[in-house]
BAFI-3210 file (N, C-alpha, C; in Angstrom, 3 decimals, decimal comma, padded with zeros to 6 digits):
// residues 303
n [1|2|3|4|5|6|7|8|9|10|11|12|13|14|15|16|17|18|19|20|21|22|23|24|25|26|27|28|29|30|31|32|33|34|35|36|37|38|39|40|41|42|43|44|45|46|47|48|49|50|51|52|53|54|55|56|57|58|59|60|61|62|63|64|65|66|67|68|69|70|71|72|73|74|75|76|77|78|79|80|81|82|83|84|85|86|87|88|89|90|91|92|93|94|95|96|97|98|99|100|101|102|103|104|105|106|107|108|109|110|111|112|113|114|115|116|117|118|119|120|121|122|123|124|125|126|127|128|129|130|131|132|133|134|135|136|137|138|139|140|141|142|143|144|145|146|147|148|149|150|151|152|153|154|155|156|157|158|159|160|161|162|163|164|165|166|167|168|169|170|171|172|173|174|175|176|177|178|179|180|181|182|183|184|185|186|187|188|189|190|191|192|193|194|195|196|197|198|199|200|201|202|203|204|205|206|207|208|209|210|211|212|213|214|215|216|217|218|219|220|221|222|223|224|225|226|227|228|229|230|231|232|233|234|235|236|237|238|239|240|241|242|243|244|245|246|247|248|249|250|251|252|253|254|255|256|257|258|259|260|261|262|263|264|265|266|267|268|269|270|271|272|273|274|275|276|277|278|279|280|281|282|283|284|285|286|287|288|289|290|291|292|293|294|295|296|297|298|299|300|301|302|303]
n.u [070,200|072,488|073,135|076,143|079,274|081,417|080,703|080,653|082,415|085,420|089,158|091,927|094,519|097,145|100,219|102,039|105,521|108,577|111,469|113,562|112,588|110,722|107,107|104,848|103,179|101,868|100,546|099,499|097,092|095,737|094,839|093,258|090,912|090,047|089,472|087,395|085,602|084,914|083,529|084,170|083,399|085,225|088,937|091,225|094,094|097,531|097,991|098,363|098,812|099,279|102,146|102,589|104,596|106,882|107,578|108,505|107,529|107,307|106,921|104,301|102,508|102,753|101,695|098,754|098,089|098,642|097,022|094,705|094,792|095,430|092,638|091,425|088,311|088,844|087,219|086,875|089,123|090,742|093,206|095,877|097,255|099,060|102,142|105,543|106,314|104,189|103,872|104,227|102,542|100,478|101,169|100,445|098,128|096,797|097,317|096,071|093,442|093,200|093,415|090,905|089,658|087,502|087,986|090,794|092,439|093,715|096,412|097,025|099,932|102,596|105,284|106,704|105,903|103,509|102,266|099,855|096,293|095,504|097,757|097,233|095,088|096,003|097,782|095,766|094,201|095,824|096,747|094,316|093,663|095,496|095,552|093,401|090,645|087,672|086,635|087,947|087,657|088,325|088,997|089,974|092,651|092,968|095,022|096,546|098,219|100,332|100,714|101,361|099,943|097,233|093,652|092,015|088,355|087,708|089,090|088,373|085,186|086,275|087,316|085,324|083,191|084,769|085,345|083,195|081,825|084,178|085,825|084,518|084,813|086,170|088,686|088,847|091,444|091,997|091,049|089,320|086,093|084,326|085,259|084,288|081,956|081,388|082,046|079,977|077,820|078,085|078,796|076,885|075,899|078,814|081,159|081,942|084,356|085,494|088,819|089,191|088,336|086,862|085,471|083,398|080,530|079,357|080,036|078,521|075,817|075,802|075,512|077,690|079,483|080,891|083,722|087,229|089,740|092,802|091,986|090,042|091,424|091,340|088,709|086,757|084,312|083,076|082,739|081,274|078,716|077,893|077,873|075,964|073,574|073,299|071,007|068,733|065,756|065,711|068,142|069,986|071,954|073,268|074,585|075,988|077,646|079,019|080,443|081,898|083,773|085,224|086,075|087,767|089,621|090,945|092,223|094,262|095,610|097,299|099,006|102,136|103,787|102,107|102,252|103,758|102,418|099,946|100,655|101,984|099,584|097,612|099,655|099,107|096,359|096,017|097,986|100,227|104,100|105,088|103,746|104,916|107,178|108,354|108,730|112,071|111,872|110,541|110,449|110,075|107,844|109,693|110,432|109,256|107,531|105,623|104,856|103,106|101,207|099,789|098,873|097,337|095,822|094,457|092,914|091,020|089,854|088,561|086,741]
n.v [146,485|144,773|141,309|140,278|138,572|139,006|141,937|145,261|146,212|146,205|145,643|146,875|146,091|147,036|145,731|144,840|144,852|143,217|144,138|142,641|142,671|140,761|139,791|140,886|138,392|138,453|140,951|141,603|139,704|140,408|143,027|142,472|140,689|143,246|144,773|143,251|143,557|146,056|146,690|145,669|143,766|142,140|141,086|142,529|141,321|141,394|143,147|146,201|148,365|146,506|146,145|143,657|142,771|143,334|141,189|137,620|134,511|132,365|133,639|135,375|133,201|132,297|134,545|134,331|131,950|132,038|133,986|132,633|130,728|132,019|132,705|134,217|134,071|131,985|132,700|135,337|136,376|137,888|137,690|139,013|137,525|137,375|137,168|138,079|135,741|133,282|130,838|131,267|132,216|130,798|129,001|130,525|131,001|129,012|127,691|129,549|129,199|126,434|126,961|128,060|130,356|132,961|134,160|135,238|138,384|139,269|140,886|142,234|140,557|142,083|143,290|143,481|145,903|147,758|145,209|143,000|143,010|140,317|139,060|140,042|138,471|135,758|135,282|135,434|133,491|131,158|131,436|130,564|127,906|126,765|126,881|124,729|124,361|124,013|125,894|128,022|132,080|134,656|138,410|140,968|142,947|146,288|148,776|150,597|153,175|152,164|149,320|149,573|148,475|148,080|146,804|145,741|146,526|144,224|142,289|141,430|140,462|138,671|136,721|136,187|134,843|132,471|131,449|131,426|132,227|132,346|134,511|137,176|139,873|143,065|145,477|148,442|150,556|153,064|155,128|156,662|157,160|157,032|154,577|152,595|152,814|152,193|149,726|148,247|148,935|147,163|144,777|142,732|141,682|141,726|142,352|145,570|147,017|149,970|151,122|153,564|155,411|158,082|157,199|155,532|156,117|157,220|155,438|153,032|154,319|154,210|151,572|149,932|147,444|147,935|148,479|148,111|149,162|151,442|153,275|152,321|150,703|152,793|154,175|152,269|151,894|154,375|153,942|151,465|152,569|154,458|152,227|150,836|152,542|154,559|154,467|155,092|156,521|159,613|159,371|160,967|163,245|161,951|160,381|162,212|163,334|161,432|160,460|162,678|162,792|160,185|161,379|163,043|161,916|159,835|162,078|162,711|160,600|160,644|162,625|162,674|160,114|157,738|154,892|154,331|156,825|155,668|153,568|154,924|156,058|154,154|153,250|154,804|154,773|151,996|151,977|150,914|151,040|149,371|149,328|151,364|150,597|149,987|148,245|148,100|149,361|151,542|153,871|154,805|157,524|161,080|161,702|164,578|164,921|162,432|163,514|165,387|164,390|162,839|164,925|165,704|163,631|163,760|166,242|165,870|163,972|164,932|166,530]
n.w [097,165|095,180|095,626|096,275|096,022|097,820|099,862|101,515|104,432|104,011|105,850|104,881|105,931|107,854|108,539|111,124|112,403|113,861|115,680|113,971|111,769|110,828|110,865|113,161|114,770|116,975|117,543|115,067|114,897|117,476|116,209|113,603|115,241|116,690|114,525|113,494|115,651|115,438|113,233|110,758|107,893|107,273|106,885|104,641|104,307|104,059|101,682|099,600|101,796|103,718|103,113|101,763|099,383|100,620|102,146|102,248|100,913|103,106|105,254|104,320|104,292|106,992|108,367|107,996|108,770|111,464|112,424|111,768|113,815|115,842|116,479|114,886|112,684|109,539|107,371|107,614|106,432|103,999|101,800|100,270|097,558|095,322|093,552|091,603|090,162|088,544|089,519|092,317|092,977|092,810|094,517|097,303|096,915|096,502|099,463|100,681|100,233|100,753|103,663|104,458|103,755|102,664|100,259|097,477|096,927|093,922|092,529|089,077|086,502|087,539|087,202|084,431|082,482|080,198|078,994|077,371|076,920|076,566|077,804|080,120|080,813|080,470|082,385|084,816|084,166|084,259|086,730|088,264|087,059|087,645|090,692|091,230|092,507|093,495|095,512|095,149|095,453|093,650|093,962|091,940|091,586|091,160|090,578|089,185|089,330|091,126|090,726|088,073|086,254|084,601|084,569|082,062|081,057|078,982|080,143|082,184|081,279|080,089|081,870|083,867|082,292|081,520|083,812|085,499|088,530|090,057|089,478|090,960|091,898|092,176|093,513|093,503|093,099|092,030|092,175|090,333|090,155|087,908|086,532|088,189|087,972|085,570|085,520|087,364|085,614|083,553|084,567|086,162|089,283|089,974|092,232|092,745|094,651|096,327|096,840|097,905|100,924|100,575|098,530|099,216|100,248|097,580|095,652|096,666|096,295|093,920|093,222|093,895|095,824|098,405|100,493|100,509|102,586|103,703|105,792|107,060|108,915|110,995|110,964|111,510|112,272|111,634|108,757|108,659|109,525|107,472|105,543|106,468|106,589|104,391|102,727|104,693|105,461|107,011|108,267|106,996|107,951|109,962|108,074|106,560|108,709|109,481|107,339|106,132|109,014|107,755|105,637|106,564|108,335|106,700|104,889|106,619|106,988|104,560|105,167|105,328|104,240|103,298|103,889|106,381|107,968|108,448|110,246|112,029|112,995|114,056|115,821|118,020|118,388|119,139|121,262|121,468|120,419|118,864|116,763|115,151|113,296|110,021|107,003|105,045|101,451|102,791|105,675|108,908|110,150|110,994|114,505|114,688|112,834|113,591|116,055|115,207|113,825|115,259|117,364|115,398|115,481|118,022|117,545|115,899|117,217|119,223|117,665]
ca.u [071,555|072,430|073,893|077,713|079,664|081,768|080,589|080,263|083,505|086,852|090,135|092,928|094,765|098,677|101,243|103,180|106,699|109,309|112,460|114,456|111,549|109,390|105,950|104,634|101,955|100,611|099,871|098,382|096,125|095,170|094,309|092,095|089,839|089,682|088,824|086,156|084,734|084,819|082,631|084,423|082,960|086,472|090,256|092,399|095,542|098,766|097,955|099,547|098,859|099,815|103,458|102,966|105,459|108,317|107,502|108,488|106,309|106,542|106,612|102,713|101,643|102,761|100,903|097,579|098,000|099,239|095,590|093,694|095,289|094,966|091,450|090,410|087,671|089,294|086,052|086,821|090,078|090,712|094,369|096,298|098,249|099,763|103,599|105,654|106,066|102,920|104,158|104,372|101,011|099,803|101,188|100,091|096,505|096,391|097,581|094,780|092,212|092,940|092,964|089,459|089,567|086,483|088,674|091,600|092,634|095,038|096,894|097,474|101,263|103,080|106,762|106,468|104,838|102,703|101,549|098,872|095,484|095,672|098,913|096,738|094,224|096,635|098,230|095,116|093,608|097,023|096,651|092,884|093,572|096,967|095,062|092,667|090,345|086,462|086,303|088,218|087,134|089,149|088,743|091,223|093,116|093,009|095,820|097,436|099,345|101,411|101,153|102,027|099,157|095,752|093,012|090,885|087,249|087,424|089,991|087,326|084,438|086,503|087,513|083,888|082,470|085,346|085,421|081,674|081,640|085,243|086,218|083,286|084,861|087,286|089,102|089,372|092,115|092,534|090,033|088,269|084,934|083,424|085,923|083,477|080,333|081,430|081,813|078,725|077,118|078,643|078,941|075,864|076,251|080,175|081,064|083,062|084,823|086,221|089,829|089,647|087,318|085,651|084,553|082,244|078,914|078,982|080,127|077,316|074,975|075,778|075,168|078,511|079,281|081,467|085,263|088,272|090,361|093,154|091,752|089,346|092,034|091,360|087,353|085,635|082,775|082,090|082,592|080,397|077,803|077,741|077,339|074,631|072,399|073,407|069,515|067,988|065,119|065,941|069,987|070,806|072,338|073,945|075,580|077,010|078,759|080,158|081,174|082,962|084,724|085,781|087,233|089,303|090,877|091,714|093,251|095,680|096,744|098,379|099,692|103,226|104,391|100,882|101,735|104,348|101,486|098,753|101,382|101,752|098,286|097,492|100,060|098,466|095,187|096,099|098,584|101,898|104,604|105,703|102,993|105,694|108,053|108,180|110,063|112,608|112,248|109,780|111,087|109,280|108,429|110,197|109,890|108,287|106,157|104,992|104,039|102,403|100,023|099,278|098,412|096,078|094,804|093,793|092,064|090,242|088,869|087,771|085,665]
ca.v [146,408|143,019|140,485|139,862|137,545|140,058|143,140|145,634|147,224|145,438|146,602|146,589|145,765|147,243|144,680|145,101|144,091|143,149|144,798|141,997|142,974|139,807|139,868|140,606|137,651|138,474|142,376|141,300|138,855|141,309|144,181|141,898|140,883|144,672|145,664|142,873|144,214|147,885|146,793|145,481|142,461|140,912|141,929|141,983|141,432|141,664|144,242|147,622|148,985|145,470|145,714|142,321|142,614|143,271|139,986|136,359|133,522|131,625|134,823|135,408|132,055|132,138|135,716|133,857|130,873|132,667|134,758|131,847|129,876|133,073|132,988|135,105|132,905|132,079|132,961|136,439|137,036|137,943|137,666|139,405|136,196|137,839|137,672|138,308|134,269|132,623|129,613|131,367|132,920|129,875|128,181|131,146|131,240|127,239|127,674|130,679|128,352|125,161|127,342|128,221|131,882|133,176|134,602|136,140|139,328|139,102|142,111|141,608|140,594|143,608|143,413|143,795|146,842|147,684|144,142|142,840|142,357|138,798|138,461|139,669|137,247|134,456|135,197|135,133|131,924|130,211|130,795|129,918|126,590|125,995|126,619|123,790|124,364|124,694|126,588|129,482|133,355|135,851|139,469|141,365|144,209|147,449|149,750|150,857|153,586|151,307|148,014|149,954|147,627|148,159|145,705|146,315|145,378|143,076|140,990|140,955|140,029|137,099|135,752|136,041|133,867|131,579|130,925|131,491|131,630|132,295|135,913|137,785|141,230|143,823|145,877|149,617|151,414|153,986|156,790|157,048|156,714|156,801|153,522|151,686|153,101|151,659|148,335|148,285|149,006|146,477|143,525|142,567|140,481|141,363|143,402|146,384|147,494|151,349|151,378|154,749|155,709|158,688|157,045|154,232|156,605|157,456|154,298|152,011|154,921|153,649|150,060|149,127|146,503|148,295|148,910|147,609|150,770|151,716|154,181|151,267|150,505|153,409|154,576|151,118|152,458|155,367|153,382|150,240|153,398|154,850|151,463|150,317|153,493|155,396|154,827|155,347|157,747|160,065|159,371|161,945|164,069|161,372|159,544|163,042|163,492|159,910|160,537|163,571|162,152|159,465|161,818|163,938|160,759|159,772|163,318|163,075|159,075|161,354|164,058|162,321|159,240|157,161|153,608|154,796|157,486|155,060|152,737|155,837|156,657|152,911|152,699|155,770|154,038|150,804|152,062|150,078|151,955|148,367|149,746|152,081|149,882|149,530|147,345|148,739|150,921|152,310|154,623|155,527|159,312|161,511|162,466|165,884|164,163|161,566|164,477|166,448|163,315|162,443|166,044|165,962|162,652|164,264|167,130|164,924|162,947|165,916|167,013]
ca.w [096,957|094,431|096,320|096,067|097,005|098,963|100,072|103,332|104,560|104,278|106,018|104,221|107,381|107,624|109,204|112,156|112,184|114,809|115,140|113,058|110,221|110,726|110,769|114,855|114,511|118,457|117,344|113,813|115,240|117,565|115,566|113,142|116,185|116,870|113,426|113,262|116,378|115,366|112,471|109,611|107,715|107,028|106,962|103,785|104,619|102,610|100,283|099,871|102,957|104,421|102,703|101,237|098,594|101,362|102,850|101,815|100,864|103,993|105,885|104,060|104,862|108,512|108,655|107,631|109,415|112,917|112,728|112,238|115,050|117,415|116,702|113,621|111,785|108,309|106,474|107,956|106,122|102,103|101,661|099,024|097,527|094,465|093,572|090,309|089,562|088,961|090,563|093,758|093,301|092,713|096,079|098,227|096,613|097,062|100,787|101,605|099,977|102,181|105,028|104,532|103,158|102,073|098,797|097,858|096,216|093,062|091,470|088,016|086,367|087,942|086,936|082,702|081,891|078,360|078,459|076,448|077,756|076,501|078,649|081,668|080,645|080,371|083,729|085,718|083,787|084,960|088,601|088,865|086,607|088,630|091,649|090,933|093,730|093,211|096,237|094,849|094,842|093,426|093,841|091,213|092,286|090,124|091,698|087,790|089,949|091,753|089,684|086,539|085,218|084,641|084,088|081,040|081,331|078,225|080,844|083,278|081,182|079,399|083,269|084,440|081,112|081,425|085,101|086,319|090,078|090,594|089,415|091,648|092,203|091,760|094,178|092,369|093,962|090,987|092,692|089,196|090,170|086,533|085,999|089,139|087,724|084,278|086,018|087,703|084,425|082,632|085,202|087,057|090,315|090,203|093,444|092,867|095,891|096,580|097,438|098,859|101,983|100,530|097,190|099,539|099,584|096,006|095,012|097,086|096,086|092,586|093,239|094,490|097,054|099,537|100,358|101,005|102,638|104,485|106,958|107,959|110,247|112,219|111,228|110,728|112,774|110,646|107,461|108,738|109,837|106,184|104,667|106,823|106,924|103,404|102,089|105,643|105,810|108,569|108,705|105,967|108,382|110,224|107,445|105,982|109,485|109,495|105,785|106,637|109,602|107,244|104,770|107,415|108,954|105,346|104,366|107,618|106,233|103,648|105,435|104,986|103,038|103,495|104,635|107,733|108,619|109,086|111,323|113,352|113,526|114,182|116,999|119,130|118,615|119,799|122,525|121,093|119,552|117,787|115,256|114,000|112,590|108,602|106,410|103,696|101,839|103,797|106,524|109,787|110,553|112,091|115,676|114,659|111,811|114,518|117,032|114,406|113,388|116,821|117,614|114,680|115,628|119,045|117,616|115,081|118,077|119,845|116,989]
c.u [071,510|073,440|075,035|078,123|080,846|081,162|080,344|081,738|085,107|088,063|091,220|094,403|096,642|099,325|102,515|104,415|107,810|110,598|113,392|113,455|110,700|108,352|105,783|103,400|101,240|100,131|098,786|097,322|095,225|094,217|093,092|091,121|089,413|088,775|087,548|085,182|084,379|083,789|082,761|084,122|084,485|087,535|090,739|093,101|096,602|098,223|098,617|099,451|099,418|101,471|103,761|103,795|106,479|108,158|107,915|107,196|105,871|106,091|104,676|101,752|101,461|101,487|099,424|097,301|098,121|097,730|094,761|093,989|094,968|093,689|090,411|089,591|088,304|088,652|086,004|088,184|090,209|092,123|094,925|097,665|099,114|101,247|103,660|105,540|104,901|102,798|103,823|103,264|100,216|099,762|100,578|098,356|096,079|096,402|096,356|093,471|091,832|092,846|091,706|089,203|088,256|086,800|090,107|091,674|094,340|095,389|097,285|098,932|101,869|104,406|106,832|105,128|104,490|102,464|100,266|097,325|095,050|096,824|098,076|095,869|094,632|097,198|097,004|094,474|094,444|096,933|095,400|092,991|094,909|096,526|094,246|091,521|088,753|085,698|087,192|087,391|087,789|088,309|089,866|091,246|093,472|093,735|096,995|098,666|100,383|101,664|101,642|100,803|097,842|094,745|091,755|089,670|086,988|087,923|088,569|085,922|084,763|086,956|086,149|083,363|083,388|085,390|084,538|081,802|083,053|085,823|084,813|083,703|086,144|087,275|089,325|090,105|092,640|091,916|089,776|086,687|084,141|084,082|084,590|082,617|080,346|081,011|080,807|077,883|077,268|078,427|077,910|076,507|078,030|080,454|082,248|083,562|085,800|087,417|089,872|088,178|086,367|085,017|083,547|080,744|079,162|079,112|078,584|075,929|074,835|075,586|076,465|078,801|080,085|082,767|086,372|090,023|091,285|092,935|090,335|090,193|092,011|089,749|086,332|084,520|082,108|081,937|081,336|078,971|077,286|077,356|075,846|073,226|072,278|071,849|068,711|067,308|065,510|067,514|070,478|072,154|073,665|074,896|076,702|078,105|079,663|081,007|082,459|083,899|085,678|087,281|088,444|090,276|091,954|092,901|094,656|096,689|097,525|099,122|101,384|102,987|102,960|101,172|102,450|103,266|100,411|099,119|101,426|100,530|097,606|098,367|099,564|097,202|095,256|097,157|099,886|102,526|105,313|105,099|104,165|106,607|107,498|108,901|110,417|111,848|111,638|110,529|109,823|109,113|109,119|109,789|108,713|107,339|105,288|103,995|103,067|101,048|099,218|098,462|097,307|095,038|093,896|092,880|090,856|088,940|088,233|086,329|084,454]
c.v [144,992|142,576|139,813|139,235|137,859|141,152|143,635|146,338|145,941|146,417|146,058|146,905|146,134|146,213|145,006|144,255|143,989|144,003|144,109|142,141|141,921|140,222|139,742|140,094|138,052|139,893|142,362|140,771|139,854|142,441|143,835|141,782|142,174|145,411|145,016|143,354|145,521|147,576|146,595|143,907|141,490|142,202|141,635|142,266|141,072|141,915|145,197|147,929|147,862|145,289|144,420|142,099|143,051|142,056|138,726|135,536|132,685|132,704|135,273|134,333|132,190|133,142|135,243|132,915|131,321|133,417|133,766|131,062|130,864|133,536|133,787|134,087|133,312|132,913|134,634|137,145|136,750|138,484|138,208|138,110|136,184|137,761|137,712|137,060|134,084|131,369|129,725|131,998|132,104|128,815|129,338|130,868|130,199|127,181|128,351|130,136|127,284|125,741|127,689|129,557|131,837|133,469|135,052|137,504|139,147|140,810|141,487|141,680|141,714|144,050|143,887|144,817|147,137|146,508|144,028|142,743|140,717|138,426|138,427|138,706|135,960|134,248|134,814|133,814|130,759|130,139|130,092|128,334|125,819|125,519|125,281|123,393|124,910|125,947|128,267|130,788|134,237|137,141|140,081|142,959|145,161|148,372|150,263|152,012|153,189|150,186|148,637|149,081|147,977|147,062|146,057|145,873|144,469|141,820|140,707|140,520|138,756|136,180|135,440|135,024|132,670|130,865|132,135|131,327|131,855|133,711|136,657|138,885|142,097|145,187|147,531|150,576|152,850|155,452|157,338|156,198|156,595|155,242|152,578|151,893|152,342|149,958|147,903|148,032|147,935|144,681|143,227|141,406|140,496|142,620|144,184|147,039|148,550|150,793|152,246|155,190|156,634|158,523|155,956|154,927|156,725|156,198|152,986|153,127|154,319|152,453|149,414|148,548|147,083|149,122|148,191|148,615|150,638|152,233|153,103|150,769|151,716|153,944|153,456|151,219|153,125|154,632|152,105|151,457|153,784|153,525|150,804|151,455|154,342|155,512|154,807|156,238|158,310|160,430|160,152|162,456|163,312|160,661|160,639|162,999|162,119|159,937|161,454|163,572|161,124|160,231|162,721|163,011|160,302|160,716|163,244|161,326|160,122|162,333|163,938|161,039|158,101|156,035|153,887|155,700|156,809|153,875|153,764|156,201|155,177|152,696|153,711|155,101|152,731|150,648|151,237|150,685|150,901|148,397|150,773|151,861|149,588|148,810|148,077|148,843|151,786|152,589|155,238|156,997|159,559|162,112|163,793|165,487|163,229|162,487|165,015|165,350|163,220|163,618|166,106|165,089|163,186|165,224|166,438|164,170|163,751|166,749|166,723]
c.w [096,464|095,627|095,388|096,590|098,288|099,143|101,606|103,180|105,266|104,880|105,508|104,915|107,122|108,602|109,891|112,373|113,862|114,893|114,424|111,720|110,062|111,011|112,425|114,348|115,885|118,013|116,110|114,016|116,054|117,058|114,823|113,925|116,371|115,953|113,305|114,388|115,986|114,095|111,111|109,422|107,625|107,076|105,795|104,041|103,454|101,399|100,170|100,834|103,815|104,211|102,214|100,287|099,306|102,114|101,913|101,741|101,890|104,863|105,824|104,646|106,316|108,889|108,717|108,652|110,950|113,081|112,933|113,922|116,316|117,370|115,869|112,623|110,389|107,248|106,552|107,178|104,363|101,984|100,431|098,838|096,007|094,361|092,047|089,544|089,764|089,605|091,960|094,266|093,409|094,303|097,106|098,118|096,843|098,510|101,313|101,332|100,915|103,127|105,909|104,504|102,597|100,265|098,874|096,405|095,372|092,173|090,050|087,722|086,569|087,766|085,389|082,910|080,232|078,117|078,026|077,418|077,471|077,206|079,966|081,600|081,072|082,032|084,660|085,331|084,361|086,375|088,851|088,293|087,735|090,369|091,969|091,900|093,502|094,463|096,208|094,756|094,663|093,385|093,103|092,159|091,231|090,933|090,615|088,512|090,731|091,088|088,522|085,398|085,601|084,073|083,267|081,702|080,330|078,911|081,821|082,866|080,638|080,837|083,431|083,700|081,432|082,659|086,035|087,761|090,948|090,569|089,930|092,045|092,040|093,099|093,868|093,023|093,114|091,570|091,321|089,564|088,958|086,036|086,663|088,333|086,317|084,666|086,207|086,575|083,868|083,059|085,908|087,937|090,644|091,036|093,232|094,044|095,805|097,130|098,270|099,587|101,632|099,427|097,858|099,400|098,458|095,365|095,592|096,313|094,413|092,064|093,282|095,580|098,208|099,294|100,880|100,956|103,865|105,905|107,615|109,277|111,529|112,203|110,538|111,129|112,032|109,307|107,463|108,878|108,298|105,592|104,866|107,032|105,362|102,789|103,040|105,745|106,812|108,725|108,175|106,798|108,966|109,329|106,597|107,122|109,660|108,114|106,311|107,623|108,614|106,477|105,608|108,027|107,645|104,718|105,430|107,225|105,302|104,134|105,252|104,054|104,028|104,478|106,035|108,455|109,358|110,367|112,060|114,029|114,660|115,838|118,115|119,319|119,316|121,322|122,237|120,038|118,801|116,762|114,340|113,123|110,875|108,091|105,249|102,598|102,252|104,586|107,741|109,919|111,328|113,210|115,611|113,503|112,702|115,374|116,286|113,641|114,610|117,375|116,779|114,827|117,169|118,743|116,842|116,095|118,984|119,078|116,653]
res [x|x|x|x|x|x|x|x|x|x|x|x|x|x|x|x|x|x|x|x|x|x|x|x|x|x|x|x|x|x|x|x|x|x|x|x|x|x|x|x|x|x|x|x|x|x|x|x|x|x|x|x|x|x|x|x|x|x|x|x|x|x|x|x|x|x|x|x|x|x|x|x|x|x|x|x|x|x|x|x|x|x|x|x|x|x|x|x|x|x|x|x|x|x|x|x|x|x|x|x|x|x|x|x|x|x|x|x|x|x|x|x|x|x|x|x|x|x|x|x|x|x|x|x|x|x|x|x|x|x|x|x|x|x|x|x|x|x|x|x|x|x|x|x|x|x|x|x|x|x|x|x|x|x|x|x|x|x|x|x|x|x|x|x|x|x|x|x|x|x|x|x|x|x|x|x|x|x|x|x|x|x|x|x|x|x|x|x|x|x|x|x|x|x|x|x|x|x|x|x|x|x|x|x|x|x|x|x|x|x|x|x|x|x|x|x|x|x|x|x|x|x|x|x|x|x|x|x|x|x|x|x|x|x|x|x|x|x|x|x|x|x|x|x|x|x|x|x|x|x|x|x|x|x|x|x|x|x|x|x|x|x|x|x|x|x|x|x|x|x|x|x|x|x|x|x|x|x|x|x|x|x|x|x|x|x|x|x|x|x|x|x|x|x|x|x|x|x|x|x|x|x|x]
***
């Protein structure tokens, strides 16, 4: 496998909240530590799964600071720092870099739709130049079904040319494996990370760098096993079994609305119902839905 700035298994971590809707720093820090122990190379906090855009700038910066103060190594953290306002993105990104993180994940500008490739390039360029820090490493975030804005390959090519060593990878959550393979072919040493757990195996088989996924909150150990053993002779059956388990758990996260379902599953796994809370406009699962999810988790654990 080629050497990438970011490779392996990263968790798109969910964010617990208190009864008043603020981040629950204690639960989150404990979760980060558990994820690293379970096999994650790092924690990609404050992304889609982390309900990032439901939190204010100070809350987001506090989450990062509290995790580091609580004993999570900053180089293991990969925060999402994008906002609709470029000035806010610069502020959060600069804060993250100064805190010592290895890199940040950046959405394209995501409020206006139908923007040009030139406009997307200029937004990223202004952020990079505004941060003004040689330590900055950027993982682009391609999730057009949510952001409404795709990241064209021509933009990636320009950013890599104009900011070498800064724009080092992409999280592709589109579910389009062919797009990921095309980026692998077009951009040597550019870390292409799958945003969907079932695509980890086919992606690394094609030369990809790894994954940043929601189900890592639950099956980090299995993802770690697949990443470490996918090309080890004699491990084919064990890799397939791990991959099958990953797919089954991923399918359960989609049984109802995904983000509250993930939190419901984490609540059972961590033994703390504080994880059940979500931020508006999301709502918690009903009692019947929660019971169904937990029952299905029990079945998967016994499988």
